[in-house]
C-alpha positions as CSV (number, residue, x, y, z in Angstrom):
1,M,43.8,8.3,13.1
2,K,46.5,5.6,12.3
3,P,46.6,4.5,8.6
4,R,45.7,0.9,9.6
5,T,42.7,2.1,11.7
6,A,41.5,4.4,8.9
7,A,41.7,1.6,6.4
8,L,39.7,-0.7,8.7
9,S,37.0,2.0,9.1
10,V,36.7,2.3,5.3
11,V,36.3,-1.5,4.9
12,L,33.6,-1.6,7.6
13,A,31.7,1.3,6.1
14,L,31.8,-0.3,2.6
15,G,30.7,-3.6,4.1
16,L,27.7,-2.0,5.7
17,L,26.7,-0.4,2.4
18,A,26.8,-3.8,0.8
19,V,24.3,-5.3,3.2
20,P,20.7,-5.1,2.1
21,G,18.8,-2.5,4.0
22,L,16.8,-3.8,7.0
23,A,13.5,-2.3,7.9
24,P,13.3,-0.7,11.4
25,G,13.0,-3.4,14.0
26,Q,14.5,-6.2,12.0
27,Q,17.3,-8.2,13.6
28,P,20.5,-8.1,11.6
29,G,21.4,-11.6,10.5
30,K,18.0,-13.1,11.2
31,V,16.4,-15.2,8.5
32,Y,12.6,-15.2,8.6
33,R,10.5,-18.1,7.2
34,I,7.0,-17.7,5.6
35,G,4.7,-20.6,4.7
36,Y,2.7,-19.7,1.6
37,L,-0.4,-21.7,0.7
38,S,-1.7,-21.1,-2.8
39,G,-4.6,-22.6,-4.8
40,G,-4.4,-20.9,-8.2
41,G,-2.7,-21.8,-11.4
42,T,-3.5,-22.7,-15.0
43,P,-4.6,-26.3,-15.8
44,P,-3.4,-28.6,-16.8
45,A,-0.4,-28.3,-14.6
46,P,3.0,-29.5,-16.0
47,A,3.5,-33.2,-15.6
48,N,6.3,-32.7,-13.0
49,T,4.3,-30.3,-10.9
50,T,4.0,-31.2,-7.2
51,P,2.3,-29.4,-4.3
52,Q,5.7,-28.1,-3.3
53,Q,6.5,-26.5,-6.7
54,C,3.9,-23.8,-6.8
55,P,3.4,-22.8,-10.4
56,I,2.1,-19.4,-9.3
57,K,5.7,-18.4,-8.6
58,G,6.8,-15.9,-11.2
59,G,3.3,-14.8,-12.0
60,P,2.2,-11.1,-11.7
61,N,0.6,-11.6,-8.2
62,W,3.7,-13.4,-6.9
63,Q,6.0,-10.7,-8.3
64,A,3.8,-8.1,-6.6
65,F,3.9,-10.0,-3.3
66,V,7.7,-10.2,-3.4
67,E,8.0,-6.5,-4.3
68,G,5.7,-5.7,-1.3
69,L,8.1,-7.7,0.9
70,R,11.1,-5.9,-0.5
71,E,9.6,-2.5,0.4
72,Y,10.0,-3.5,4.0
73,G,13.4,-5.0,3.7
74,Y,12.6,-8.7,3.3
75,L,14.6,-10.2,0.5
76,P,13.7,-13.8,-0.5
77,G,16.8,-16.0,-0.6
78,Q,18.7,-13.6,1.7
79,N,16.9,-12.7,5.0
80,L,13.6,-14.5,4.0
81,L,12.7,-18.0,3.1
82,I,9.3,-18.8,1.5
83,E,8.0,-22.3,1.7
84,C,5.3,-22.7,-0.9
85,R,2.5,-25.3,-1.2
86,W,-0.1,-25.5,-4.0
87,T,-3.5,-27.2,-4.0
88,G,-4.0,-27.0,-7.7
89,G,-7.6,-25.8,-7.0
90,E,-8.5,-28.9,-5.1
91,A,-9.7,-27.6,-1.8
92,E,-9.6,-31.0,-0.1
93,R,-5.8,-30.9,-0.3
94,A,-5.6,-27.6,1.7
95,T,-5.8,-29.1,5.2
96,A,-2.9,-31.5,4.7
97,L,-0.8,-28.9,2.9
98,A,-1.4,-26.3,5.6
99,G,-0.4,-28.9,8.2
100,E,2.7,-29.6,6.3
101,L,3.6,-25.9,6.3
102,V,2.8,-25.5,10.0
103,S,5.1,-28.4,10.8
104,L,8.0,-26.4,9.3
105,K,7.6,-23.9,12.1
106,P,7.4,-20.7,10.0
107,D,7.0,-17.3,11.5
108,L,3.6,-16.9,9.8
109,L,1.5,-18.2,7.0
110,V,0.3,-16.3,3.9
111,V,-2.9,-18.0,2.6
112,A,-4.7,-17.3,-0.7
113,S,-8.5,-17.7,-1.0
114,G,-11.3,-18.2,1.5
115,V,-11.5,-22.0,1.4
116,N,-7.7,-22.4,2.0
117,T,-7.9,-19.9,4.8
118,R,-10.7,-21.7,6.6
119,R,-8.8,-25.0,6.2
120,A,-5.6,-23.4,7.6
121,K,-7.6,-22.0,10.5
122,Q,-8.7,-25.6,11.3
123,V,-5.0,-26.6,11.4
124,T,-3.7,-23.8,13.7
125,T,-5.4,-21.2,15.9
126,T,-2.0,-19.8,17.2
127,L,0.3,-19.3,14.2
128,P,-0.3,-15.9,12.6
129,I,-2.1,-16.1,9.2
130,V,-2.2,-13.3,6.6
131,M,-5.1,-14.0,4.3
132,V,-5.3,-12.7,0.8
133,N,-8.4,-12.5,-1.5
134,V,-10.9,-13.9,0.9
135,T,-14.5,-13.1,0.0
136,D,-16.9,-12.3,3.0
137,P,-14.4,-13.3,5.8
138,V,-16.9,-12.2,8.4
139,G,-19.9,-14.0,7.0
140,T,-17.9,-17.2,6.5
141,G,-16.5,-17.1,10.0
142,V,-12.8,-16.5,9.2
143,V,-12.7,-13.3,11.3
144,A,-15.0,-11.8,14.0
145,S,-15.1,-8.4,12.2
146,L,-13.1,-6.4,9.7
147,G,-12.1,-3.8,12.3
148,H,-11.3,-6.2,15.0
149,P,-10.6,-9.6,13.4
150,G,-9.7,-11.4,16.7
151,G,-7.9,-14.7,16.7
152,N,-4.8,-15.4,14.6
153,I,-6.0,-14.2,11.1
154,T,-6.0,-10.9,9.4
155,G,-5.1,-9.5,6.0
156,L,-6.9,-8.5,2.8
157,S,-10.4,-9.3,1.9
158,D,-12.3,-9.4,-1.4
159,T,-15.4,-8.3,0.6
160,I,-16.6,-5.5,-1.6
161,G,-20.3,-5.7,-0.6
162,V,-23.5,-6.0,-2.4
163,E,-22.9,-2.5,-3.9
164,F,-20.1,-4.1,-5.9
165,R,-22.2,-7.0,-7.2
166,G,-24.7,-4.3,-8.2
167,K,-21.9,-2.5,-10.1
168,Q,-21.0,-5.7,-11.9
169,L,-24.6,-6.3,-12.9
170,Q,-25.0,-2.7,-14.0
171,L,-21.9,-2.9,-16.3
172,L,-23.2,-6.2,-17.7
173,K,-26.6,-4.6,-18.3
174,E,-24.9,-1.8,-20.2
175,A,-23.1,-4.2,-22.4
176,A,-26.1,-6.4,-23.0
177,P,-29.2,-4.2,-22.3
178,K,-31.8,-6.9,-23.3
179,V,-30.9,-9.4,-20.6
180,S,-33.2,-10.0,-17.7
181,R,-32.2,-13.5,-16.4
182,V,-28.7,-13.8,-15.1
183,A,-27.1,-17.0,-14.0
184,V,-24.5,-16.8,-11.2
185,L,-21.8,-19.6,-11.2
186,R,-20.4,-20.1,-7.7
187,Y,-18.1,-22.6,-6.1
188,S,-20.4,-24.3,-3.7
189,G,-17.7,-24.9,-1.2
190,S,-17.1,-21.2,-0.8
191,G,-19.2,-20.9,2.4
192,A,-20.9,-17.8,1.2
193,S,-23.7,-16.8,3.5
194,S,-27.4,-17.0,2.5
195,D,-27.9,-13.5,3.8
196,L,-25.4,-12.2,1.2
197,W,-27.2,-14.0,-1.6
198,K,-30.5,-12.4,-0.6
199,E,-28.9,-9.0,-0.7
200,E,-27.5,-9.8,-4.1
201,E,-30.9,-10.8,-5.4
202,A,-32.3,-7.4,-4.1
203,A,-29.5,-5.5,-5.9
204,A,-30.3,-7.4,-9.1
205,G,-34.0,-6.6,-8.7
206,A,-33.3,-2.9,-8.5
207,L,-31.8,-3.3,-12.0
208,G,-34.7,-5.3,-13.3
209,L,-32.7,-8.5,-13.3
210,T,-33.5,-12.0,-11.9
211,L,-30.6,-14.1,-10.5
212,Q,-30.3,-17.9,-10.9
213,L,-27.7,-19.6,-8.7
214,Y,-25.7,-22.6,-9.8
215,G,-23.1,-24.2,-7.5
216,V,-20.3,-26.5,-8.5
217,R,-17.7,-28.4,-6.5
218,A,-15.9,-30.4,-9.2
219,P,-14.8,-30.0,-12.8
220,E,-17.2,-32.7,-14.0
221,E,-20.2,-30.6,-12.7
222,L,-19.5,-27.7,-15.0
223,E,-21.3,-29.0,-18.1
224,G,-24.3,-30.0,-16.0
225,A,-24.5,-26.4,-14.6
226,F,-24.4,-24.9,-18.1
227,A,-27.0,-27.3,-19.3
228,A,-29.2,-26.2,-16.4
229,M,-28.7,-22.6,-17.3
230,T,-29.8,-23.3,-20.9
231,K,-32.9,-25.1,-19.6
232,A,-33.7,-22.2,-17.3
233,R,-33.2,-19.8,-20.3
234,A,-30.5,-17.8,-18.7
235,E,-29.5,-14.8,-20.8
236,A,-26.2,-13.8,-19.2
237,L,-23.7,-15.1,-16.7
238,V,-21.8,-13.8,-13.7
239,V,-18.9,-15.9,-12.4
240,D,-17.9,-15.5,-8.8
241,S,-14.5,-15.1,-7.4
242,S,-13.1,-18.5,-6.5
243,T,-9.7,-20.3,-6.8
244,F,-11.6,-23.4,-8.1
245,L,-13.4,-21.4,-10.8
246,Y,-10.2,-19.5,-11.8
247,V,-8.2,-22.7,-12.2
248,H,-10.9,-24.0,-14.6
249,R,-11.4,-20.6,-16.3
250,Q,-10.7,-21.7,-19.9
251,R,-13.3,-24.5,-19.6
252,I,-15.8,-22.1,-18.1
253,V,-15.1,-19.5,-20.9
254,D,-15.5,-22.1,-23.6
255,L,-18.8,-23.3,-22.1
256,T,-20.1,-19.7,-21.8
257,A,-19.2,-19.1,-25.5
258,K,-20.9,-22.4,-26.5
259,S,-24.0,-21.3,-24.6
260,R,-23.8,-17.8,-26.2
261,L,-24.0,-16.0,-22.8
262,P,-22.5,-12.6,-22.2
263,G,-20.3,-13.1,-19.2
264,M,-19.1,-10.9,-16.3
265,Y,-16.1,-12.4,-14.5
266,S,-14.3,-11.7,-11.3
267,D,-10.8,-11.8,-12.7
268,R,-9.2,-10.4,-15.9
269,G,-7.8,-13.9,-16.5
270,F,-11.2,-15.0,-17.8
271,V,-11.3,-12.1,-20.3
272,E,-7.8,-12.9,-21.5
273,A,-9.1,-16.4,-22.0
274,G,-11.9,-15.2,-24.2
275,G,-14.6,-14.0,-21.7
276,L,-16.6,-10.8,-22.4
277,M,-15.7,-8.6,-19.5
278,S,-14.5,-8.5,-15.9
279,Y,-14.8,-6.0,-13.1
280,W,-12.8,-6.7,-10.0
281,S,-10.2,-5.5,-7.6
282,N,-6.6,-4.9,-8.8
283,E,-5.0,-8.2,-7.8
284,P,-1.3,-7.2,-7.9
285,A,-2.1,-4.1,-5.7
286,I,-3.7,-6.5,-3.1
287,W,-0.7,-8.8,-3.1
288,R,1.8,-6.0,-2.9
289,R,-0.1,-4.7,0.2
290,A,0.3,-8.1,1.8
291,G,3.9,-7.1,2.5
292,F,2.6,-4.6,5.0
293,Y,0.8,-7.3,7.1
294,V,3.8,-9.6,6.9
295,D,6.1,-6.8,8.2
296,K,3.7,-5.8,11.0
297,I,3.4,-9.3,12.3
298,L,7.1,-10.1,12.1
299,K,7.7,-7.0,14.2
300,G,5.4,-8.3,16.9
301,T,1.9,-6.9,16.1
302,K,-0.9,-9.5,16.8
303,P,-3.2,-10.3,13.9
304,A,-6.2,-9.7,16.2
305,D,-5.1,-6.0,16.4
306,L,-4.6,-5.5,12.6
307,P,-7.9,-4.5,10.8
308,V,-8.8,-6.4,7.6
309,E,-8.5,-4.2,4.6
310,Q,-10.8,-4.2,1.6
311,P,-9.8,-3.4,-2.0
312,T,-9.6,0.2,-3.1
313,K,-8.4,-0.2,-6.7
314,F,-10.7,-1.8,-9.4
315,E,-10.4,-2.5,-13.1
316,L,-12.8,-3.0,-15.9
317,V,-11.5,-5.2,-18.8
318,I,-13.6,-5.7,-22.0
319,N,-12.9,-8.2,-24.9
320,L,-14.3,-6.7,-28.1
321,K,-13.6,-9.8,-30.1
322,T,-15.9,-11.8,-27.8
323,A,-18.5,-9.0,-28.0
324,K,-18.5,-9.2,-31.8
325,A,-18.9,-13.0,-31.6
326,L,-22.0,-12.5,-29.4
327,G,-23.4,-9.9,-31.7
328,L,-23.1,-7.2,-29.1
329,T,-22.1,-3.6,-29.7
330,I,-20.5,-2.2,-26.6
331,P,-21.5,1.4,-26.0
332,Q,-18.6,3.9,-26.4
333,S,-19.5,5.3,-23.0
334,L,-18.7,1.9,-21.5
335,L,-15.5,1.5,-23.5
336,N,-14.3,4.9,-22.3
337,R,-14.5,3.7,-18.7
338,A,-12.6,0.5,-19.4
339,D,-9.1,0.2,-18.0
340,E,-8.2,-2.2,-20.9
341,V,-10.0,-3.1,-24.1
342,I,-8.8,-6.4,-25.7
343,Q,-9.2,-6.2,-29.5
């Protein structure tokens, strides 16, 4: 080989090594675009926050999502662009923001929460959508079934079944064995089916508990809901999974403490804010898994052919400081099962 040819070969080889690895099936030089519709965040948002700034960026779930994309060779800022929009927990903004993302002609949408996913479905029935953290997607009409979702939506569900609600209630009962009346705080725009509620009531009955349902749609309704709980002599509280409720978690935790109710929450963020305990799916693990769906769709698989996955990893978090304030002694057997105990 001539010296000039050999040198050129070395340069080309080094150049190939410098290029980020592409997953099989990716087109060299192609830049993919994802539309990302989020609803979460911590109120109050910074004064300069806009729907385009997405305060969720940089958080643990966002980091897990980006890491999941990297596993399949998608590198934000290199061969991947992510256009983000944020509802700030105001569901009525989701339709317009989803439309804005669709107008950018992305390769697919990633949408967090059930209400946002349903709004996005109203905007487009053709653009692929990867949903994340959607409770009861079959009962709320997001997909036809978990095994065969049909349409343009698939992804990761928070559907854990009545058995899971029973598990939450069982853990709450262990922490506060004297309770019998349990209030359930739910975002009334969630679209949860009445059949699911009946099954939850049956699961509670098997534990000797009676459930009381309280729905809210706006922040100003929270105090009224807690006043109603007090009037109905609720002895404990379960807070459902919802972007709206999560956004207002500090207010909810404060009202729960004021009402002196032992609380079971559907996100560890409530416990970090002062709530008693949470038992829910491992959120970062779910967001990391979303990279698998993005990769499959970008390589040509139709959402209708990708089964919806349910969580497989769960975590129990307990706040001992809150337990002490409530006069509760958490059994050692329950503490031993906790993934994290906040002192």
